[in-house]
N, C-alpha and C positions, 0 to 999 in steps of 0.2 A: 423434481428436476435434479440433475447431477452437475458436478463441477468438472469441467473439461480440462484435460491436460494434453500436452504434446510430449514426444520423446525426442530428446536432443543429445547429440554426441558431444562429449566434453573431454578435453585433454587436460591433465593436471598442470597447474601453474608452477608447482615446485619442481616436478620432473616432467618436462614436456615430451620426453622420449618414452615415457611409460605408456602402456596400452590405454587407448581411449575407452571410456565407458559411456553407457547411455543412462540418462536420468530423466525423470518426469519434471516438466516445467509447466507452469500455469498457462492456460489459454483463456483469455478474457472473453466472456460472453457479451461484453459491451460495457458501457458506463451509464450509470443512473444519475440524472441531474438533480440539483437541489429542488427544482420545481416538481419533478416526479416524486421525490421523497416527501415533499410538502403535501402533494395530492394524496398519497397513501396515509400520511398522518391525519390529514383532514378527514378521510373516510373512517379512520379508526377512533377519532376523538370528537369533541365538541368544538374544537378549534377550526377556524377558517384557514384556507391556504395562505392568505395574507398574514394571519397571526403567526403561523408556523414559519413563514419566510422571514418575518420580523424577528422572531425569537432566534432563528438560526444565525441571522446577521449579527444580532446582539451578542450571542454566545461566542461567535468567532472573534469579535472585538475584545470581549472579556478575556478569552484565552490568550489572544495576542498580547494584551496589556500585562496580564499576570505572569505569563512566561517570560516576557521581556524584563519584568521586575524581579526575576529570580525564583518565582514560585513554580511548583508543579501543580497542575489542575486535575483533580480526580472527579470524574463523572460516573456515578454509580451505574453499573450495567454496561458502561462503554469502555472506560479505562482511564489511564493517567497520561496527560499531555505534559511533556517536558522538553527542555532545550538541550540540544547536543552542541558542544563547542569544540573548536580545534585551534591548534597553533602549531608553528614549526617547533622542532626540538632544539633545546639550548643546553650547552654544557654548564652554564651558570644560571641558577634559578632567578637571580636579580634581572636577567635580560628578558625574562618572560613578563613583559609589561602589558598593561591593558590594551594598548593599540596593536599588539601582536596577536590578540585573541579574536577569533571570528565565530559568529553563530553559524552552525553548519546546517542543522535540520531541527524540525520539531517532530519528536517521536510520539507515537501513541502506543503505550503498552496496554494491551487488551485486558479488560476486567476478567476475573475468573469465571463469571457468569457467561460472558461472551465466548471465552475459550471453551467452556463446557458445551455450549450450543453447537459448536462445529465438530464435535467428536463423531457424530453419526453421518457426516457428509458422505454421499456416494460419489464415486469418481467414474468418469467415462473418458476413454481415450479419444482425442480429437484427431481425425485424419483429414488433412487438407485436401479439398477436392482438386483433382488434376485439372490443369488448364489446357484445353485443346491446342491453343496456339504455341505452347511450349513443347508439345510432342515432336519428336524428330520426324522429318518429312518421310513419307513412305511407310511409316509404321502404323499398322492398324490396331485398333483397340479391341 
């Protein structure tokens, strides 16, 4: 199977008057649920689907707790989870107090093994099917 992408026209944000260019952007084939992942793991191991779902729920809580406590969490073969923070800019460092800092996102930096696994991904351009109701009246296909 291949990874689908669309082509999108983009105008530069620095110089909006510059010539627009076309770029590849991802087109999702859908979303796989936790239950579907658990079924696949169940088929590949001696664990039951319930065991896998319990382990995933526990892993999620451990990552949440450790990242909230200032740790990064490295899972071999998957990557490193870490917290991204933000604050407004200040002219005086003393004004950057704890209540001015906010958690922004939890990032996953992919493990090198995972990065290596995607090197041979095949790509296929996704062409959106035309919708008949959007065709101008009187125009034949």
